[in-house]
Predicted model as a PDB file, atoms N, CA, C, CB and O in Angstrom, pLDDT in the B-factor column:
MODEL        1                                                                  
ATOM      1  N   MET A   1      14.247  62.328-122.309  1.00 85.00           N  
ATOM      2  CA  MET A   1      15.101  61.805-122.719  1.00 85.00           C  
ATOM      3  C   MET A   1      15.904  61.968-123.777  1.00 85.00           C  
ATOM      4  CB  MET A   1      14.789  61.084-122.706  1.00 85.00           C  
ATOM      5  O   MET A   1      15.281  62.451-124.723  1.00 85.00           O  
ATOM      6  N   LEU A   2      17.284  61.718-124.055  1.00 93.00           N  
ATOM      7  CA  LEU A   2      18.156  61.975-125.008  1.00 93.00           C  
ATOM      8  C   LEU A   2      17.656  61.362-126.141  1.00 93.00           C  
ATOM      9  CB  LEU A   2      19.431  61.599-124.700  1.00 93.00           C  
ATOM     10  O   LEU A   2      16.787  60.491-126.188  1.00 93.00           O  
ATOM     11  N   GLU A   3      18.497  62.072-127.402  1.00 94.00           N  
ATOM     12  CA  GLU A   3      18.177  61.600-128.755  1.00 94.00           C  
ATOM     13  C   GLU A   3      19.335  60.252-129.111  1.00 94.00           C  
ATOM     14  CB  GLU A   3      18.334  63.041-129.900  1.00 94.00           C  
ATOM     15  O   GLU A   3      19.956  59.920-128.102  1.00 94.00           O  
ATOM     16  N   ASP A   4      19.578  59.715-129.964  1.00 95.00           N  
ATOM     17  CA  ASP A   4      20.635  58.963-130.098  1.00 95.00           C  
ATOM     18  C   ASP A   4      21.655  59.466-130.321  1.00 95.00           C  
ATOM     19  CB  ASP A   4      20.547  58.208-130.811  1.00 95.00           C  
ATOM     20  O   ASP A   4      22.647  58.815-129.995  1.00 95.00           O  
ATOM     21  N   ASN A   5      21.839  60.658-130.884  1.00 96.00           N  
ATOM     22  CA  ASN A   5      23.512  61.473-131.252  1.00 96.00           C  
ATOM     23  C   ASN A   5      23.776  61.908-129.563  1.00 96.00           C  
ATOM     24  CB  ASN A   5      23.425  63.404-132.674  1.00 96.00           C  
ATOM     25  O   ASN A   5      24.850  61.747-128.983  1.00 96.00           O  
ATOM     26  N   GLN A   6      22.763  62.381-129.062  1.00 96.00           N  
ATOM     27  CA  GLN A   6      23.242  62.975-127.850  1.00 96.00           C  
ATOM     28  C   GLN A   6      23.466  61.828-126.793  1.00 96.00           C  
ATOM     29  CB  GLN A   6      22.218  64.070-127.335  1.00 96.00           C  
ATOM     30  O   GLN A   6      23.706  62.339-125.699  1.00 96.00           O  
ATOM     31  N   LYS A   7      23.470  60.348-126.741  1.00 97.00           N  
ATOM     32  CA  LYS A   7      23.410  59.372-126.009  1.00 97.00           C  
ATOM     33  C   LYS A   7      24.916  59.102-126.450  1.00 97.00           C  
ATOM     34  CB  LYS A   7      22.195  58.338-126.220  1.00 97.00           C  
ATOM     35  O   LYS A   7      25.653  58.696-125.552  1.00 97.00           O  
ATOM     36  N   ILE A   8      25.463  59.271-127.703  1.00 97.00           N  
ATOM     37  CA  ILE A   8      26.790  59.490-128.015  1.00 97.00           C  
ATOM     38  C   ILE A   8      27.579  60.164-127.448  1.00 97.00           C  
ATOM     39  CB  ILE A   8      26.921  59.834-128.919  1.00 97.00           C  
ATOM     40  O   ILE A   8      28.526  59.738-126.787  1.00 97.00           O  
ATOM     41  N   ASN A   9      27.314  61.204-127.619  1.00 97.00           N  
ATOM     42  CA  ASN A   9      27.709  62.697-127.019  1.00 97.00           C  
ATOM     43  C   ASN A   9      27.634  62.232-125.192  1.00 97.00           C  
ATOM     44  CB  ASN A   9      26.221  64.242-127.625  1.00 97.00           C  
ATOM     45  O   ASN A   9      28.680  62.605-124.661  1.00 97.00           O  
ATOM     46  N   ALA A  10      27.014  61.782-124.533  1.00 97.00           N  
ATOM     47  CA  ALA A  10      26.810  61.513-123.284  1.00 97.00           C  
ATOM     48  C   ALA A  10      27.861  60.577-123.213  1.00 97.00           C  
ATOM     49  CB  ALA A  10      25.456  61.092-122.890  1.00 97.00           C  
ATOM     50  O   ALA A  10      28.754  61.054-122.513  1.00 97.00           O  
ATOM     51  N   ILE A  11      28.170  59.368-123.662  1.00 97.00           N  
ATOM     52  CA  ILE A  11      29.104  58.548-123.388  1.00 97.00           C  
ATOM     53  C   ILE A  11      30.701  59.338-123.838  1.00 97.00           C  
ATOM     54  CB  ILE A  11      28.683  57.156-124.183  1.00 97.00           C  
ATOM     55  O   ILE A  11      31.704  59.286-123.126  1.00 97.00           O  
ATOM     56  N   ALA A  12      30.631  59.877-124.857  1.00 97.00           N  
ATOM     57  CA  ALA A  12      31.974  60.685-125.231  1.00 97.00           C  
ATOM     58  C   ALA A  12      32.293  61.732-124.084  1.00 97.00           C  
ATOM     59  CB  ALA A  12      31.795  61.546-126.733  1.00 97.00           C  
ATOM     60  O   ALA A  12      33.490  61.990-123.957  1.00 97.00           O  
ATOM     61  N   TRP A  13      31.465  62.339-123.277  1.00 97.00           N  
ATOM     62  CA  TRP A  13      31.554  63.345-122.284  1.00 97.00           C  
ATOM     63  C   TRP A  13      32.259  62.536-121.255  1.00 97.00           C  
ATOM     64  CB  TRP A  13      30.153  64.000-121.823  1.00 97.00           C  
ATOM     65  O   TRP A  13      33.378  62.729-120.781  1.00 97.00           O  
ATOM     66  N   GLU A  14      31.519  61.723-121.030  1.00 97.00           N  
ATOM     67  CA  GLU A  14      31.915  60.881-119.814  1.00 97.00           C  
ATOM     68  C   GLU A  14      33.599  60.256-119.744  1.00 97.00           C  
ATOM     69  CB  GLU A  14      30.821  59.564-119.844  1.00 97.00           C  
ATOM     70  O   GLU A  14      34.347  60.380-118.774  1.00 97.00           O  
ATOM     71  N   ALA A  15      33.896  59.639-120.915  1.00 98.00           N  
ATOM     72  CA  ALA A  15      34.982  59.051-121.531  1.00 98.00           C  
ATOM     73  C   ALA A  15      35.841  60.269-121.596  1.00 98.00           C  
ATOM     74  CB  ALA A  15      34.674  58.326-122.910  1.00 98.00           C  
ATOM     75  O   ALA A  15      36.680  60.186-120.698  1.00 98.00           O  
ATOM     76  N   LYS A  16      35.994  61.478-122.359  1.00 97.00           N  
ATOM     77  CA  LYS A  16      36.881  62.596-121.606  1.00 97.00           C  
ATOM     78  C   LYS A  16      36.887  62.626-120.153  1.00 97.00           C  
ATOM     79  CB  LYS A  16      36.448  63.963-121.975  1.00 97.00           C  
ATOM     80  O   LYS A  16      37.991  62.362-119.677  1.00 97.00           O  
ATOM     81  N   LYS A  17      35.953  62.877-119.306  1.00 97.00           N  
ATOM     82  CA  LYS A  17      35.723  63.270-117.913  1.00 97.00           C  
ATOM     83  C   LYS A  17      37.560  61.947-117.508  1.00 97.00           C  
ATOM     84  CB  LYS A  17      33.433  62.662-117.098  1.00 97.00           C  
ATOM     85  O   LYS A  17      38.658  62.219-117.021  1.00 97.00           O  
ATOM     86  N   ARG A  18      37.082  60.909-117.933  1.00 97.00           N  
ATOM     87  CA  ARG A  18      37.894  60.057-117.471  1.00 97.00           C  
ATOM     88  C   ARG A  18      39.451  59.405-118.177  1.00 97.00           C  
ATOM     89  CB  ARG A  18      36.987  59.173-117.291  1.00 97.00           C  
ATOM     90  O   ARG A  18      40.177  58.440-117.938  1.00 97.00           O  
ATOM     91  N   ASN A  19      39.445  60.585-119.186  1.00 98.00           N  
ATOM     92  CA  ASN A  19      40.545  60.449-120.078  1.00 98.00           C  
ATOM     93  C   ASN A  19      40.900  58.879-120.253  1.00 98.00           C  
ATOM     94  CB  ASN A  19      41.779  61.293-119.511  1.00 98.00           C  
ATOM     95  O   ASN A  19      41.834  58.203-119.821  1.00 98.00           O  
ATOM     96  N   ILE A  20      39.712  58.553-121.108  1.00 97.00           N  
ATOM     97  CA  ILE A  20      39.948  57.563-121.597  1.00 97.00           C  
ATOM     98  C   ILE A  20      39.375  57.709-123.114  1.00 97.00           C  
ATOM     99  CB  ILE A  20      39.474  56.550-120.745  1.00 97.00           C  
ATOM    100  O   ILE A  20      38.721  58.715-123.389  1.00 97.00           O  
ATOM    101  N   SER A  21      39.676  56.467-124.346  1.00 97.00           N  
ATOM    102  CA  SER A  21      39.028  56.908-125.426  1.00 97.00           C  
ATOM    103  C   SER A  21      37.834  56.450-125.482  1.00 97.00           C  
ATOM    104  CB  SER A  21      39.609  56.677-126.489  1.00 97.00           C  
ATOM    105  O   SER A  21      37.549  55.461-124.807  1.00 97.00           O  
ATOM    106  N   TYR A  22      36.825  57.107-126.349  1.00 97.00           N  
ATOM    107  CA  TYR A  22      35.518  56.689-126.547  1.00 97.00           C  
ATOM    108  C   TYR A  22      35.381  55.293-126.995  1.00 97.00           C  
ATOM    109  CB  TYR A  22      34.901  57.532-127.448  1.00 97.00           C  
ATOM    110  O   TYR A  22      34.451  54.698-126.450  1.00 97.00           O  
ATOM    111  N   GLY A  23      36.227  54.463-128.040  1.00 97.00           N  
ATOM    112  CA  GLY A  23      35.820  53.132-127.728  1.00 97.00           C  
ATOM    113  C   GLY A  23      36.188  52.153-126.839  1.00 97.00           C  
ATOM    114  O   GLY A  23      35.476  51.177-126.600  1.00 97.00           O  
ATOM    115  N   VAL A  24      37.182  52.342-126.371  1.00 97.00           N  
ATOM    116  CA  VAL A  24      37.788  51.759-125.053  1.00 97.00           C  
ATOM    117  C   VAL A  24      36.574  51.768-123.892  1.00 97.00           C  
ATOM    118  CB  VAL A  24      39.189  52.764-124.523  1.00 97.00           C  
ATOM    119  O   VAL A  24      36.236  50.909-123.077  1.00 97.00           O  
ATOM    120  N   PHE A  25      36.101  53.033-124.157  1.00 97.00           N  
ATOM    121  CA  PHE A  25      35.199  53.275-122.631  1.00 97.00           C  
ATOM    122  C   PHE A  25      33.866  52.574-123.174  1.00 97.00           C  
ATOM    123  CB  PHE A  25      34.860  55.264-122.026  1.00 97.00           C  
ATOM    124  O   PHE A  25      33.315  51.883-122.317  1.00 97.00           O  
ATOM    125  N   SER A  26      33.414  52.600-124.071  1.00 96.00           N  
ATOM    126  CA  SER A  26      32.055  52.315-124.562  1.00 96.00           C  
ATOM    127  C   SER A  26      32.106  50.889-124.265  1.00 96.00           C  
ATOM    128  CB  SER A  26      31.713  52.704-126.138  1.00 96.00           C  
ATOM    129  O   SER A  26      31.296  50.292-123.555  1.00 96.00           O  
ATOM    130  N   ALA A  27      33.251  50.318-124.938  1.00 97.00           N  
ATOM    131  CA  ALA A  27      32.933  48.873-124.651  1.00 97.00           C  
ATOM    132  C   ALA A  27      33.012  48.492-123.255  1.00 97.00           C  
ATOM    133  CB  ALA A  27      33.821  47.986-125.381  1.00 97.00           C  
ATOM    134  O   ALA A  27      32.464  47.403-123.083  1.00 97.00           O  
ATOM    135  N   MET A  28      33.478  48.975-122.229  1.00 97.00           N  
ATOM    136  CA  MET A  28      33.068  48.360-121.100  1.00 97.00           C  
ATOM    137  C   MET A  28      32.044  48.490-120.327  1.00 97.00           C  
ATOM    138  CB  MET A  28      33.751  48.428-120.479  1.00 97.00           C  
ATOM    139  O   MET A  28      32.017  47.928-119.233  1.00 97.00           O  
ATOM    140  N   LEU A  29      30.915  49.345-120.827  1.00 97.00           N  
ATOM    141  CA  LEU A  29      29.790  49.906-120.243  1.00 97.00           C  
ATOM    142  C   LEU A  29      28.744  48.628-120.472  1.00 97.00           C  
ATOM    143  CB  LEU A  29      29.356  51.423-120.968  1.00 97.00           C  
ATOM    144  O   LEU A  29      28.497  47.927-121.453  1.00 97.00           O  
ATOM    145  N   THR A  30      28.374  48.648-119.454  1.00 98.00           N  
ATOM    146  CA  THR A  30      26.776  48.018-119.347  1.00 98.00           C  
ATOM    147  C   THR A  30      25.570  48.891-119.726  1.00 98.00           C  
ATOM    148  CB  THR A  30      26.435  47.617-117.827  1.00 98.00           C  
ATOM    149  O   THR A  30      25.692  50.103-119.900  1.00 98.00           O  
ATOM    150  N   GLU A  31      24.387  48.230-119.852  1.00 97.00           N  
ATOM    151  CA  GLU A  31      23.201  49.160-119.932  1.00 97.00           C  
ATOM    152  C   GLU A  31      23.023  50.135-118.651  1.00 97.00           C  
ATOM    153  CB  GLU A  31      21.883  48.267-120.094  1.00 97.00           C  
ATOM    154  O   GLU A  31      22.756  51.336-118.686  1.00 97.00           O  
ATOM    155  N   GLU A  32      23.227  49.356-117.556  1.00 98.00           N  
ATOM    156  CA  GLU A  32      22.821  50.258-116.306  1.00 98.00           C  
ATOM    157  C   GLU A  32      23.963  51.584-116.238  1.00 98.00           C  
ATOM    158  CB  GLU A  32      22.904  49.205-114.720  1.00 98.00           C  
ATOM    159  O   GLU A  32      23.729  52.733-115.864  1.00 98.00           O  
ATOM    160  N   ASN A  33      25.137  51.064-116.682  1.00 98.00           N  
ATOM    161  CA  ASN A  33      26.043  52.143-116.604  1.00 98.00           C  
ATOM    162  C   ASN A  33      25.538  53.486-117.686  1.00 98.00           C  
ATOM    163  CB  ASN A  33      27.572  51.480-117.003  1.00 98.00           C  
ATOM    164  O   ASN A  33      25.365  54.669-117.391  1.00 98.00           O  
ATOM    165  N   LYS A  34      25.409  52.898-118.818  1.00 97.00           N  
ATOM    166  CA  LYS A  34      24.794  53.752-120.077  1.00 97.00           C  
ATOM    167  C   LYS A  34      23.748  54.524-119.315  1.00 97.00           C  
ATOM    168  CB  LYS A  34      24.065  52.780-121.449  1.00 97.00           C  
ATOM    169  O   LYS A  34      23.972  55.729-119.208  1.00 97.00           O  
ATOM    170  N   THR A  35      22.785  54.113-118.834  1.00 97.00           N  
ATOM    171  CA  THR A  35      21.432  54.655-118.494  1.00 97.00           C  
ATOM    172  C   THR A  35      22.209  55.768-117.201  1.00 97.00           C  
ATOM    173  CB  THR A  35      20.054  53.188-117.877  1.00 97.00           C  
ATOM    174  O   THR A  35      21.919  56.960-117.300  1.00 97.00           O  
ATOM    175  N   GLN A  36      22.903  55.461-116.357  1.00 98.00           N  
ATOM    176  CA  GLN A  36      23.226  56.333-115.364  1.00 98.00           C  
ATOM    177  C   GLN A  36      24.256  57.638-116.244  1.00 98.00           C  
ATOM    178  CB  GLN A  36      24.056  55.362-114.046  1.00 98.00           C  
ATOM    179  O   GLN A  36      24.279  58.810-115.866  1.00 98.00           O  
ATOM    180  N   ILE A  37      24.834  57.251-117.128  1.00 98.00           N  
ATOM    181  CA  ILE A  37      25.424  58.302-117.729  1.00 98.00           C  
ATOM    182  C   ILE A  37      24.540  59.395-118.318  1.00 98.00           C  
ATOM    183  CB  ILE A  37      26.215  57.795-118.669  1.00 98.00           C  
ATOM    184  O   ILE A  37      24.512  60.587-118.013  1.00 98.00           O  
ATOM    185  N   TYR A  38      23.653  58.577-119.445  1.00 98.00           N  
ATOM    186  CA  TYR A  38      22.421  59.663-119.636  1.00 98.00           C  
ATOM    187  C   TYR A  38      22.019  60.362-118.795  1.00 98.00           C  
ATOM    188  CB  TYR A  38      21.329  59.253-119.953  1.00 98.00           C  
ATOM    189  O   TYR A  38      22.058  61.570-119.029  1.00 98.00           O  
ATOM    190  N   LYS A  39      21.563  59.974-117.700  1.00 98.00           N  
ATOM    191  CA  LYS A  39      20.918  60.930-116.900  1.00 98.00           C  
ATOM    192  C   LYS A  39      22.060  61.811-116.215  1.00 98.00           C  
ATOM    193  CB  LYS A  39      19.964  60.207-115.850  1.00 98.00           C  
ATOM    194  O   LYS A  39      21.629  62.939-115.978  1.00 98.00           O  
ATOM    195  N   GLN A  40      23.395  61.631-115.824  1.00 98.00           N  
ATOM    196  CA  GLN A  40      24.112  62.402-115.476  1.00 98.00           C  
ATOM    197  C   GLN A  40      24.271  63.869-116.557  1.00 98.00           C  
ATOM    198  CB  GLN A  40      25.218  61.562-115.236  1.00 98.00           C  
ATOM    199  O   GLN A  40      24.298  65.033-116.158  1.00 98.00           O  
ATOM    200  N   PHE A  41      24.370  63.345-118.172  1.00 98.00           N  
ATOM    201  CA  PHE A  41      24.544  64.191-119.199  1.00 98.00           C  
ATOM    202  C   PHE A  41      23.199  64.733-119.079  1.00 98.00           C  
ATOM    203  CB  PHE A  41      24.986  63.585-120.564  1.00 98.00           C  
ATOM    204  O   PHE A  41      23.439  65.940-119.051  1.00 98.00           O  
ATOM    205  N   GLU A  42      21.988  64.614-118.994  1.00 97.00           N  
ATOM    206  CA  GLU A  42      20.933  64.823-118.890  1.00 97.00           C  
ATOM    207  C   GLU A  42      20.811  66.139-117.764  1.00 97.00           C  
ATOM    208  CB  GLU A  42      20.343  63.545-118.645  1.00 97.00           C  
ATOM    209  O   GLU A  42      20.402  67.253-118.090  1.00 97.00           O  
ATOM    210  N   GLU A  43      21.146  65.853-116.711  1.00 97.00           N  
ATOM    211  CA  GLU A  43      21.555  66.614-115.803  1.00 97.00           C  
ATOM    212  C   GLU A  43      22.515  68.212-115.807  1.00 97.00           C  
ATOM    213  CB  GLU A  43      22.115  65.675-115.240  1.00 97.00           C  
ATOM    214  O   GLU A  43      22.362  69.285-115.222  1.00 97.00           O  
ATOM    215  N   TYR A  44      23.344  67.776-116.609  1.00 97.00           N  
ATOM    216  CA  TYR A  44      24.510  68.433-116.936  1.00 97.00           C  
ATOM    217  C   TYR A  44      23.844  69.448-118.085  1.00 97.00           C  
ATOM    218  CB  TYR A  44      25.779  67.351-117.444  1.00 97.00           C  
ATOM    219  O   TYR A  44      23.800  70.649-117.822  1.00 97.00           O  
ATOM    220  N   LEU A  45      23.400  69.030-119.179  1.00 96.00           N  
ATOM    221  CA  LEU A  45      22.611  69.835-120.021  1.00 96.00           C  
ATOM    222  C   LEU A  45      21.624  70.720-119.388  1.00 96.00           C  
ATOM    223  CB  LEU A  45      21.965  69.039-120.897  1.00 96.00           C  
ATOM    224  O   LEU A  45      21.447  71.866-119.800  1.00 96.00           O  
ATOM    225  N   THR A  46      20.865  70.134-118.227  1.00 97.00           N  
ATOM    226  CA  THR A  46      19.716  71.120-117.788  1.00 97.00           C  
ATOM    227  C   THR A  46      20.510  72.073-117.126  1.00 97.00           C  
ATOM    228  CB  THR A  46      18.498  70.519-116.802  1.00 97.00           C  
ATOM    229  O   THR A  46      20.339  73.197-117.598  1.00 97.00           O  
ATOM    230  N   ALA A  47      21.303  72.025-116.217  1.00 96.00           N  
ATOM    231  CA  ALA A  47      21.989  72.921-115.600  1.00 96.00           C  
ATOM    232  C   ALA A  47      22.969  73.866-116.324  1.00 96.00           C  
ATOM    233  CB  ALA A  47      22.567  72.277-114.725  1.00 96.00           C  
ATOM    234  O   ALA A  47      23.378  74.844-115.699  1.00 96.00           O  
ATOM    235  N   ARG A  48      23.415  73.637-117.702  1.00 96.00           N  
ATOM    236  CA  ARG A  48      24.002  74.659-118.597  1.00 96.00           C  
ATOM    237  C   ARG A  48      23.090  75.481-119.407  1.00 96.00           C  
ATOM    238  CB  ARG A  48      24.884  74.043-119.493  1.00 96.00           C  
ATOM    239  O   ARG A  48      23.462  76.595-119.775  1.00 96.00           O  
ATOM    240  N   LYS A  49      21.728  74.948-119.769  1.00 96.00           N  
ATOM    241  CA  LYS A  49      21.018  75.565-120.148  1.00 96.00           C  
ATOM    242  C   LYS A  49      20.460  76.693-119.143  1.00 96.00           C  
ATOM    243  CB  LYS A  49      20.306  74.766-120.641  1.00 96.00           C  
ATOM    244  O   LYS A  49      20.398  77.893-119.407  1.00 96.00           O  
ATOM    245  N   GLU A  50      20.071  76.086-117.951  1.00 96.00           N  
ATOM    246  CA  GLU A  50      19.675  77.180-116.816  1.00 96.00           C  
ATOM    247  C   GLU A  50      20.723  78.572-116.642  1.00 96.00           C  
ATOM    248  CB  GLU A  50      19.693  76.316-115.277  1.00 96.00           C  
ATOM    249  O   GLU A  50      20.451  79.768-116.537  1.00 96.00           O  
ATOM    250  N   ALA A  51      21.868  77.929-116.661  1.00 95.00           N  
ATOM    251  CA  ALA A  51      23.032  78.944-116.754  1.00 95.00           C  
ATOM    252  C   ALA A  51      22.993  80.050-117.799  1.00 95.00           C  
ATOM    253  CB  ALA A  51      24.272  78.211-117.015  1.00 95.00           C  
ATOM    254  O   ALA A  51      23.134  81.252-117.574  1.00 95.00           O  
ATOM    255  N   GLU A  52      22.789  79.487-118.933  1.00 95.00           N  
ATOM    256  CA  GLU A  52      22.806  80.473-120.052  1.00 95.00           C  
ATOM    257  C   GLU A  52      21.437  81.277-119.919  1.00 95.00           C  
ATOM    258  CB  GLU A  52      22.955  79.707-121.554  1.00 95.00           C  
ATOM    259  O   GLU A  52      21.366  82.410-120.395  1.00 95.00           O  
ATOM    260  N   LYS A  53      20.537  80.796-119.384  1.00 93.00           N  
ATOM    261  CA  LYS A  53      19.211  81.542-119.418  1.00 93.00           C  
ATOM    262  C   LYS A  53      19.348  82.873-118.335  1.00 93.00           C  
ATOM    263  CB  LYS A  53      17.887  80.412-118.935  1.00 93.00           C  
ATOM    264  O   LYS A  53      18.876  84.008-118.402  1.00 93.00           O  
ATOM    265  N   ALA A  54      20.193  82.220-117.331  1.00 91.00           N  
ATOM    266  CA  ALA A  54      20.370  83.434-116.033  1.00 91.00           C  
ATOM    267  C   ALA A  54      21.443  84.373-116.631  1.00 91.00           C  
ATOM    268  CB  ALA A  54      21.023  82.742-114.311  1.00 91.00           C  
ATOM    269  O   ALA A  54      21.484  85.580-116.390  1.00 91.00           O  
ATOM    270  N   ARG A  55      22.367  83.669-117.486  1.00 91.00           N  
ATOM    271  CA  ARG A  55      23.375  84.911-117.875  1.00 91.00           C  
ATOM    272  C   ARG A  55      22.606  85.997-118.924  1.00 91.00           C  
ATOM    273  CB  ARG A  55      24.877  84.239-118.723  1.00 91.00           C  
ATOM    274  O   ARG A  55      22.763  87.218-118.921  1.00 91.00           O  
ATOM    275  N   ILE A  56      21.894  85.356-119.655  1.00 91.00           N  
ATOM    276  CA  ILE A  56      21.097  86.235-120.793  1.00 91.00           C  
ATOM    277  C   ILE A  56      19.925  87.248-120.029  1.00 91.00           C  
ATOM    278  CB  ILE A  56      20.214  85.055-121.981  1.00 91.00           C  
ATOM    279  O   ILE A  56      19.621  88.390-120.373  1.00 91.00           O  
ATOM    280  N   LYS A  57      19.371  86.446-118.878  1.00 88.00           N  
ATOM    281  CA  LYS A  57      18.475  87.442-118.297  1.00 88.00           C  
ATOM    282  C   LYS A  57      19.224  88.406-117.497  1.00 88.00           C  
ATOM    283  CB  LYS A  57      17.423  86.816-117.460  1.00 88.00           C  
ATOM    284  O   LYS A  57      18.726  89.530-117.428  1.00 88.00           O  
ATOM    285  N   LYS A  58      20.432  88.174-116.817  1.00 85.00           N  
ATOM    286  CA  LYS A  58      21.349  89.345-116.514  1.00 85.00           C  
ATOM    287  C   LYS A  58      21.872  90.229-117.290  1.00 85.00           C  
ATOM    288  CB  LYS A  58      22.273  89.026-116.038  1.00 85.00           C  
ATOM    289  O   LYS A  58      22.213  91.322-116.837  1.00 85.00           O  
ATOM    290  N   TYR A  59      22.038  89.877-118.704  1.00 83.00           N  
ATOM    291  CA  TYR A  59      22.742  90.634-119.545  1.00 83.00           C  
ATOM    292  C   TYR A  59      21.402  91.644-119.845  1.00 83.00           C  
ATOM    293  CB  TYR A  59      23.503  89.737-120.866  1.00 83.00           C  
ATOM    294  O   TYR A  59      21.515  92.844-119.595  1.00 83.00           O  
ATOM    295  N   SER A  60      20.339  91.189-120.302  1.00 84.00           N  
ATOM    296  CA  SER A  60      19.093  91.911-120.773  1.00 84.00           C  
ATOM    297  C   SER A  60      18.651  92.916-119.951  1.00 84.00           C  
ATOM    298  CB  SER A  60      18.004  91.059-120.941  1.00 84.00           C  
ATOM    299  O   SER A  60      18.178  93.928-120.469  1.00 84.00           O  
ATOM    300  N   LYS A  61      18.747  92.778-118.367  1.00 74.00           N  
ATOM    301  CA  LYS A  61      18.580  93.483-117.610  1.00 74.00           C  
ATOM    302  C   LYS A  61      19.648  94.698-117.724  1.00 74.00           C  
ATOM    303  CB  LYS A  61      18.490  92.767-116.562  1.00 74.00           C  
ATOM    304  O   LYS A  61      19.221  95.852-117.780  1.00 74.00           O  
ATOM    305  N   GLY A  62      20.724  94.493-117.750  1.00 62.00           N  
ATOM    306  CA  GLY A  62      21.925  95.558-117.728  1.00 62.00           C  
ATOM    307  C   GLY A  62      21.748  96.277-118.893  1.00 62.00           C  
ATOM    308  O   GLY A  62      22.211  97.404-119.068  1.00 62.00           O  
ATOM    309  N   LYS A  63      21.107  95.672-119.677  1.00 62.00           N  
ATOM    310  CA  LYS A  63      21.126  96.759-120.934  1.00 62.00           C  
ATOM    311  C   LYS A  63      20.001  97.288-121.028  1.00 62.00           C  
ATOM    312  CB  LYS A  63      21.418  96.266-122.315  1.00 62.00           C  
ATOM    313  O   LYS A  63      20.115  98.260-121.775  1.00 62.00           O  
ATOM    314  N   LYS A  64      18.789  97.156-120.612  1.00 59.00           N  
ATOM    315  CA  LYS A  64      17.598  98.066-120.539  1.00 59.00           C  
ATOM    316  C   LYS A  64      17.898  99.125-119.366  1.00 59.00           C  
ATOM    317  CB  LYS A  64      16.181  97.184-120.237  1.00 59.00           C  
ATOM    318  O   LYS A  64      17.402 100.242-119.503  1.00 59.00           O  
ATOM    319  N   LYS A  65      18.615  98.880-118.308  1.00 55.00           N  
ATOM    320  CA  LYS A  65      19.302  99.701-117.298  1.00 55.00           C  
ATOM    321  C   LYS A  65      20.030 101.008-118.091  1.00 55.00           C  
ATOM    322  CB  LYS A  65      20.448  98.714-116.471  1.00 55.00           C  
ATOM    323  O   LYS A  65      19.719 102.177-117.866  1.00 55.00           O  
ATOM    324  N   ARG A  66      20.847 100.667-118.862  1.00 55.00           N  
ATOM    325  CA  ARG A  66      21.897 101.261-119.818  1.00 55.00           C  
ATOM    326  C   ARG A  66      21.396 102.229-120.429  1.00 55.00           C  
ATOM    327  CB  ARG A  66      22.437 100.422-120.796  1.00 55.00           C  
ATOM    328  O   ARG A  66      21.878 103.357-120.325  1.00 55.00           O  
ATOM    329  N   ASN A  67      20.196 101.925-121.274  1.00 55.00           N  
ATOM    330  CA  ASN A  67      19.263 102.660-122.445  1.00 55.00           C  
ATOM    331  C   ASN A  67      18.501 103.714-121.638  1.00 55.00           C  
ATOM    332  CB  ASN A  67      18.080 101.549-123.299  1.00 55.00           C  
ATOM    333  O   ASN A  67      18.310 104.790-122.204  1.00 55.00           O  
ATOM    334  N   ILE A  68      18.006 103.540-120.302  1.00 55.00           N  
ATOM    335  CA  ILE A  68      16.873 104.456-119.756  1.00 55.00           C  
ATOM    336  C   ILE A  68      18.108 105.121-118.832  1.00 55.00           C  
ATOM    337  CB  ILE A  68      15.278 103.615-118.847  1.00 55.00           C  
ATOM    338  O   ILE A  68      17.567 105.902-118.050  1.00 55.00           O  
ATOM    339  N   SER A  69      19.320 105.112-118.658  1.00 52.00           N  
ATOM    340  CA  SER A  69      19.966 106.292-118.121  1.00 52.00           C  
ATOM    341  C   SER A  69      20.797 107.054-119.155  1.00 52.00           C  
ATOM    342  CB  SER A  69      20.832 105.901-116.972  1.00 52.00           C  
ATOM    343  O   SER A  69      21.218 108.145-118.770  1.00 52.00           O  
ATOM    344  N   GLN A  70      21.099 106.687-120.361  1.00 52.00           N  
ATOM    345  CA  GLN A  70      21.479 107.508-121.194  1.00 52.00           C  
ATOM    346  C   GLN A  70      20.825 108.675-121.834  1.00 52.00           C  
ATOM    347  CB  GLN A  70      21.788 106.884-121.894  1.00 52.00           C  
ATOM    348  O   GLN A  70      21.440 109.352-122.658  1.00 52.00           O  
TER     349      GLN A  70                                                      
ENDMDL                                                                          
END                                                                             
């Protein structure tokens, strides 16, 4: 579950995607809409975190190989 500041970030993230100001966009939302946005933002954060882990894993493997071959 998102923390309060992450919920604000989620709404801002969606507003930016739609090219609408945060204030106008958040005023239009129902609780159901907010819940959907929070879920999408959590999925986005999870995917971003997994991509970062994969990047780090790939980099660390490459670094080990370089140290061995030197």
